[in-house]
C-alpha positions as CSV (number, residue, x, y, z in Angstrom):
1,M,-49.5,27.4,39.5
2,P,-51.0,27.9,35.8
3,K,-49.6,24.6,33.2
4,S,-48.0,24.9,30.4
5,P,-50.5,25.7,27.2
6,A,-49.2,22.2,24.6
7,A,-47.3,23.5,21.8
8,T,-50.5,23.2,18.5
9,P,-48.7,22.1,15.7
10,P,-48.5,24.5,12.8
11,P,-51.4,24.3,10.1
12,E,-48.5,23.5,7.9
13,M,-48.4,20.0,9.7
14,E,-51.2,18.7,7.7
15,S,-49.7,19.2,4.7
16,I,-46.3,18.0,5.2
17,F,-47.2,14.6,6.7
18,K,-50.1,13.9,4.3
19,K,-50.6,10.5,3.7
20,P,-47.0,8.6,2.2
21,A,-47.1,6.2,-0.9
22,F,-47.1,3.2,1.7
23,Q,-46.2,0.3,-0.2
24,L,-48.2,-2.9,-0.5
25,G,-46.4,-5.6,0.8
26,I,-44.5,-4.2,3.7
27,A,-45.6,-3.4,7.0
28,L,-47.3,-0.2,7.4
29,E,-45.9,0.8,11.1
30,R,-42.4,0.2,9.3
31,Q,-43.1,2.5,6.2
32,A,-44.9,5.2,8.8
33,T,-41.4,4.9,11.0
34,A,-39.3,5.1,8.2
35,H,-41.3,8.3,6.7
36,I,-40.9,10.4,10.3
37,R,-37.3,8.9,10.4
38,R,-36.7,10.7,6.2
39,L,-38.8,13.8,7.6
40,I,-36.4,14.0,10.9
41,K,-33.3,13.4,9.0
42,S,-34.2,15.8,6.1
43,N,-34.8,18.9,8.3
44,V,-38.4,19.2,7.1
45,I,-39.5,18.7,10.7
46,K,-36.9,20.4,13.1
47,P,-35.5,20.1,16.9
48,G,-38.7,21.3,18.9
49,D,-41.4,20.4,16.8
50,R,-44.5,19.0,17.6
51,L,-45.7,16.2,15.7
52,P,-49.2,15.4,15.0
53,T,-51.6,13.7,17.7
54,I,-51.2,9.5,16.9
55,R,-54.6,9.8,16.3
56,E,-54.1,12.6,14.1
57,L,-52.2,10.6,12.0
58,A,-53.9,8.1,12.2
59,A,-56.6,9.6,10.4
60,W,-54.4,11.5,7.6
61,W,-52.5,8.0,7.1
62,D,-56.2,5.8,7.0
63,T,-54.5,3.5,9.6
64,N,-55.3,2.8,13.2
65,Y,-54.1,4.6,16.4
66,F,-51.9,1.2,17.5
67,T,-50.2,0.9,14.0
68,I,-49.0,4.7,14.6
69,Q,-48.1,4.4,18.6
70,S,-45.9,1.3,16.9
71,A,-44.1,3.3,14.6
72,I,-43.3,6.4,16.5
73,K,-42.3,4.4,19.6
74,P,-38.6,3.1,18.0
75,L,-37.7,6.2,17.1
76,V,-38.0,7.2,20.7
77,S,-35.9,4.7,21.4
78,E,-33.4,6.0,18.9
79,G,-33.5,9.4,20.2
80,L,-34.8,11.5,17.1
81,L,-38.5,11.3,19.3
82,T,-39.0,12.8,23.0
83,R,-42.3,12.3,24.8
84,R,-43.6,14.9,27.0
85,P,-46.6,13.8,29.6
86,K,-50.0,16.4,28.6
87,L,-47.9,18.2,25.4
88,G,-47.0,15.5,23.1
89,T,-44.4,14.2,20.7
90,F,-41.7,16.3,19.9
91,V,-38.8,16.3,16.8
92,A,-35.9,15.7,19.9
93,N,-32.6,17.9,20.0
94,Q,-30.0,15.6,18.0
95,Q,-26.7,14.7,19.4
96,K,-24.0,14.1,16.9
97,R,-23.3,10.4,17.7
98,L,-23.3,7.1,15.4
99,K,-26.6,4.3,15.7
100,R,-26.4,2.7,12.8
101,V,-23.5,1.4,10.6
102,C,-23.3,-0.5,7.4
103,L,-20.6,-2.4,7.3
104,Y,-20.4,-2.9,3.7
105,H,-18.9,-5.9,1.8
106,G,-18.3,-6.2,-1.9
107,G,-15.6,-6.9,-4.7
108,L,-14.2,-11.1,-4.7
109,Q,-16.2,-12.4,-2.0
110,G,-14.8,-15.9,-1.1
111,A,-11.5,-14.5,-2.1
112,E,-9.1,-16.5,0.4
113,S,-7.2,-14.2,1.0
114,V,-8.7,-11.6,2.1
115,D,-11.8,-14.3,4.2
116,E,-9.8,-15.0,7.4
117,F,-9.0,-11.1,7.8
118,Y,-12.1,-10.0,7.6
119,N,-14.6,-11.8,8.8
120,R,-12.6,-10.9,11.9
121,I,-12.7,-7.3,11.9
122,D,-16.6,-7.2,10.7
123,L,-16.2,-9.5,13.6
124,F,-15.3,-7.4,15.5
125,L,-16.8,-4.2,14.4
126,Y,-20.0,-5.9,15.2
127,Q,-18.9,-6.4,18.6
128,K,-17.2,-2.9,19.3
129,L,-19.8,-1.0,17.8
130,S,-22.7,-3.6,19.8
131,Q,-20.8,-2.8,23.0
132,K,-21.5,0.9,22.3
133,H,-25.0,0.7,21.7
134,I,-24.9,1.1,17.8
135,S,-26.4,-1.2,15.7
136,T,-25.1,-2.4,12.4
137,L,-26.5,-3.9,9.1
138,S,-24.3,-5.8,7.3
139,Y,-24.6,-5.4,3.0
140,F,-23.2,-8.0,0.6
141,D,-23.0,-7.2,-2.5
142,R,-23.4,-9.8,-4.9
143,R,-23.2,-7.2,-8.6
144,S,-20.8,-8.1,-11.0
145,S,-18.2,-5.5,-11.1
146,K,-19.0,-3.1,-13.8
147,E,-22.1,-3.0,-11.7
148,Q,-20.6,-2.1,-8.0
149,R,-19.4,1.0,-10.7
150,Y,-22.2,2.6,-8.6
151,I,-23.8,3.1,-5.2
152,P,-26.5,0.2,-4.0
153,K,-30.0,1.0,-4.4
154,E,-31.4,0.0,-0.9
155,L,-27.6,1.8,0.5
156,D,-28.7,4.9,-1.1
157,D,-32.5,4.4,0.1
158,G,-31.3,4.1,3.3
159,I,-28.8,6.8,3.6
160,K,-31.1,9.4,2.4
161,G,-34.3,8.0,4.4
162,G,-31.8,9.0,7.5
163,E,-31.7,4.5,8.1
164,I,-28.2,4.4,7.7
165,D,-25.6,6.8,9.3
166,A,-22.2,5.6,8.2
167,I,-20.4,3.0,5.9
168,I,-17.5,1.1,6.6
169,A,-16.1,-0.1,3.2
170,L,-15.0,-3.8,4.7
171,W,-14.0,-5.3,1.3
172,H,-14.4,-3.6,-2.3
173,D,-14.2,-4.0,-5.7
174,I,-12.2,-1.0,-6.9
175,E,-14.9,0.2,-9.1
176,A,-16.6,1.0,-5.6
177,Y,-13.8,3.6,-5.5
178,G,-16.4,6.3,-6.7
179,W,-19.1,6.5,-5.1
180,I,-17.5,5.3,-2.0
181,V,-15.7,8.6,-1.8
182,N,-18.6,10.8,-2.6
183,L,-20.9,9.1,0.2
184,T,-22.5,12.0,2.0
185,I,-22.1,10.2,5.1
186,P,-19.0,9.7,7.5
187,W,-17.1,6.3,5.6
188,S,-14.3,4.3,6.5
189,T,-11.9,1.2,4.7
190,P,-9.2,-0.7,6.2
191,G,-7.2,-0.2,2.8
192,L,-4.1,1.1,0.8
193,Q,-5.9,3.5,-1.1
194,P,-5.1,6.9,-0.1
195,M,-8.2,8.4,-0.1
196,G,-8.2,10.3,3.1
197,H,-10.1,7.7,5.4
198,T,-8.0,4.9,5.1
199,I,-6.6,2.6,7.9
200,S,-3.3,1.0,7.1
201,F,0.1,-0.5,7.9
202,D,2.9,1.6,8.1
203,F,4.5,0.1,5.4
204,N,7.4,2.8,5.9
205,R,8.1,1.2,9.5
206,F,7.4,-2.2,8.1
207,C,10.4,-1.9,5.5
208,E,12.4,-0.3,7.7
209,Q,12.1,-3.2,10.9
210,A,12.7,-5.4,7.7
211,T,16.3,-4.0,6.7
212,Q,16.9,-3.5,10.3
213,A,17.1,-7.0,10.9
214,I,18.3,-8.4,7.5
215,V,21.3,-5.9,8.1
216,E,21.6,-7.6,12.0
217,A,21.5,-10.9,10.6
218,G,24.0,-10.7,8.0
219,K,22.5,-11.3,4.7
220,K,23.1,-9.4,1.2
221,R,20.6,-10.3,-0.8
222,P,17.0,-9.7,0.2
223,A,13.4,-10.2,-2.2
224,F,10.1,-8.8,-1.3
225,I,7.2,-10.8,-2.7
226,S,4.1,-8.8,-2.0
227,A,0.1,-9.7,-2.0
228,I,-0.9,-6.1,-3.3
229,D,-1.7,-5.2,-6.8
230,K,1.2,-4.1,-9.6
231,K,0.3,-0.1,-8.9
232,Q,0.6,-0.2,-5.6
233,N,3.4,-2.7,-5.2
234,D,5.0,-0.2,-7.2
235,T,5.4,2.6,-4.4
236,I,5.5,-0.4,-1.5
237,G,8.2,-1.9,-3.0
238,E,10.0,2.0,-4.2
239,L,9.9,2.2,-0.5
240,F,11.6,-1.0,0.5
241,T,14.5,-0.5,-1.9
242,G,15.0,2.8,-0.9
243,S,15.0,0.9,2.9
244,C,18.0,-1.6,1.5
245,G,19.4,1.1,-0.3
246,S,20.1,3.8,2.7
247,T,21.7,0.6,4.3
248,K,24.7,0.6,2.3
249,L,25.2,-3.1,2.8
250,L,22.5,-5.0,0.9
251,H,22.0,-5.7,-2.7
252,E,19.1,-4.2,-4.9
253,P,15.9,-6.4,-4.1
254,E,14.3,-8.3,-6.3
255,V,10.6,-6.9,-5.9
256,L,7.7,-9.6,-7.0
257,C,3.9,-9.6,-7.3
258,V,1.4,-11.6,-6.8
259,P,-1.4,-12.0,-9.4
260,R,-3.9,-11.0,-8.1
261,K,-6.0,-13.5,-10.4
262,I,-4.3,-16.3,-8.6
263,P,-4.8,-17.6,-4.7
264,K,-2.2,-15.9,-2.5
265,A,-0.8,-19.1,-0.5
266,Q,-0.5,-20.8,-4.4
267,A,1.2,-17.8,-5.6
268,G,3.7,-17.5,-2.6
269,Y,4.9,-21.1,-3.2
270,E,5.6,-20.6,-6.9
271,I,7.5,-17.6,-6.1
272,C,9.0,-18.9,-3.8
273,S,9.7,-22.0,-5.8
274,R,11.3,-19.9,-8.6
275,L,13.3,-17.5,-6.3
276,L,15.1,-20.8,-4.6
277,A,16.0,-22.2,-8.0
278,Q,17.7,-19.7,-9.0
279,K,21.7,-19.3,-9.3
280,A,21.7,-16.0,-7.6
281,R,18.9,-17.3,-4.6
282,P,17.9,-14.3,-2.5
283,D,19.2,-15.1,1.5
284,A,16.1,-12.9,2.6
285,I,13.1,-12.9,1.8
286,V,10.6,-10.8,3.2
287,V,6.3,-11.1,2.3
288,D,3.6,-9.5,2.5
289,T,0.6,-10.7,3.4
290,D,0.3,-13.7,5.9
291,T,-2.0,-15.7,3.7
292,V,1.2,-15.2,0.9
293,C,3.9,-16.2,3.8
294,Q,2.0,-19.6,3.9
295,G,3.0,-20.5,0.5
296,V,6.6,-19.3,1.3
297,I,6.7,-21.3,4.2
298,A,5.5,-24.3,2.1
299,A,8.0,-23.3,-0.3
300,L,11.0,-23.3,1.9
301,T,9.9,-26.5,3.7
302,E,10.0,-28.4,0.4
303,S,13.7,-27.0,-0.5
304,Q,15.1,-28.1,2.9
305,L,16.9,-25.5,2.8
306,R,18.0,-24.2,6.9
307,V,15.7,-21.0,8.3
308,P,17.5,-18.9,9.0
309,E,20.7,-20.1,8.5
310,D,20.4,-20.0,4.6
311,V,17.3,-18.4,4.1
312,L,16.0,-15.6,7.0
313,L,11.9,-15.6,6.4
314,I,10.4,-12.0,7.3
315,S,6.6,-11.3,7.2
316,H,3.5,-9.1,8.0
317,A,1.3,-10.8,10.4
318,N,-2.0,-10.5,12.0
319,K,-1.7,-11.2,16.1
320,E,-4.8,-13.1,16.3
321,I,-4.7,-14.9,13.0
322,P,-1.5,-17.7,13.6
323,V,0.8,-19.3,11.2
324,F,1.9,-22.1,11.2
325,S,5.7,-22.6,10.1
326,P,8.1,-25.5,11.6
327,F,11.4,-22.9,11.5
328,S,12.3,-19.1,12.9
329,V,10.3,-16.6,11.3
330,I,10.4,-13.2,12.3
331,W,7.3,-11.3,12.1
332,L,6.2,-7.8,11.6
333,A,2.8,-7.7,13.0
334,V,-0.5,-6.0,13.4
335,S,-3.3,-6.2,15.3
336,I,-6.9,-6.8,14.0
337,H,-8.2,-4.9,17.4
338,D,-6.3,-2.3,16.7
339,W,-7.8,-2.0,12.8
340,A,-11.5,-2.0,14.3
341,D,-10.8,0.1,16.5
342,E,-9.2,3.3,14.0
343,V,-11.9,2.6,11.6
344,I,-14.6,3.2,14.3
345,E,-12.2,6.3,15.6
346,Q,-12.3,7.6,11.7
347,L,-16.2,7.9,12.2
348,N,-16.5,9.7,15.0
349,R,-13.9,12.3,14.0
350,Q,-16.3,12.7,11.2
351,I,-19.1,12.8,13.1
352,A,-17.9,15.2,15.6
353,G,-17.0,17.5,12.2
354,K,-13.7,16.9,12.2
355,A,-11.3,16.3,8.7
356,P,-10.9,12.5,8.1
357,R,-7.6,11.1,7.8
358,N,-5.0,8.2,6.6
359,S,-4.4,6.6,9.5
360,K,-1.1,4.3,10.0
361,L,-0.8,1.4,12.6
362,H,2.2,0.3,13.6
363,T,4.2,-2.9,13.3
364,C,5.5,-4.7,15.9
365,V,8.3,-7.5,15.8
366,M,7.0,-11.1,17.2
367,R,10.1,-13.7,16.7
368,S,8.6,-17.2,16.9
369,E,11.2,-20.2,16.9
């Protein structure tokens, strides 16, 4: 039986694979890997195309056989290239799946209100992506808020070079929304901004559950303390006000927003202390988030009011982050594992060519005694 003839690279391959402008100080094999990956990702060379031989590339790029061999090896592992015995190395048919994801951290690094949640979700995402054999790159944007209006050069180069398949914007400054929403690769973010790719917990359900608990406890005068900034708080405050109004049993709630630059637990303590000092103090306090609730718990403990007899306390919680309270609290809890799963699912939808969507996670009622 005659052997299949080895495919011969077309003449233009030499011009396609002409020597790149390699940089000094960076391992040549890494640069060669990135260059070939870029040619594949930008569709300059297509599935089924045969690469020049290792010796040809070594000659064209003024290097040695072993450097080019080492440069090609990771591309084979990634599934971008395939080796066929006695025929050569070919561009593989690309299966649409996540391979490399950047976990982007911008905004106010070190803010206590976000550290624990984002540290947990960052860890869970890393674990879940690793289990799926998806590599991760963590990028911490240390630039000023003004500079974060523009995509970091390293990420832009990584996207153009095909080294990043998707971005998860974990904690980011509002200034970064412009470049995030215009990314040309799949992206997702756990947050509240209605950008078509975001995951948040269901505030409608949260408000309904809180209102039901207040009515069942026989309370009449609720207050709502939110960690969300003023613009978003107006919307959520309207949801809670509307939920209370629908019962026709409750006073219109007082809605208060935690100042952005004050630590959330401290702000929760100060706002709750002022509420409790009022002549017509609330008999039910609803809190978002659990970090703010830590300060509210401190203020209620200091006030020596009985909870829940004098004041009912209801708060958002993350199942994986315990918050100590010396008295009963009704927690409306979401799972950070669910957040992480939904973030990855959002990326998979986009990789598969499906339209992105906003996702809302349901809260469940948990009572601490």
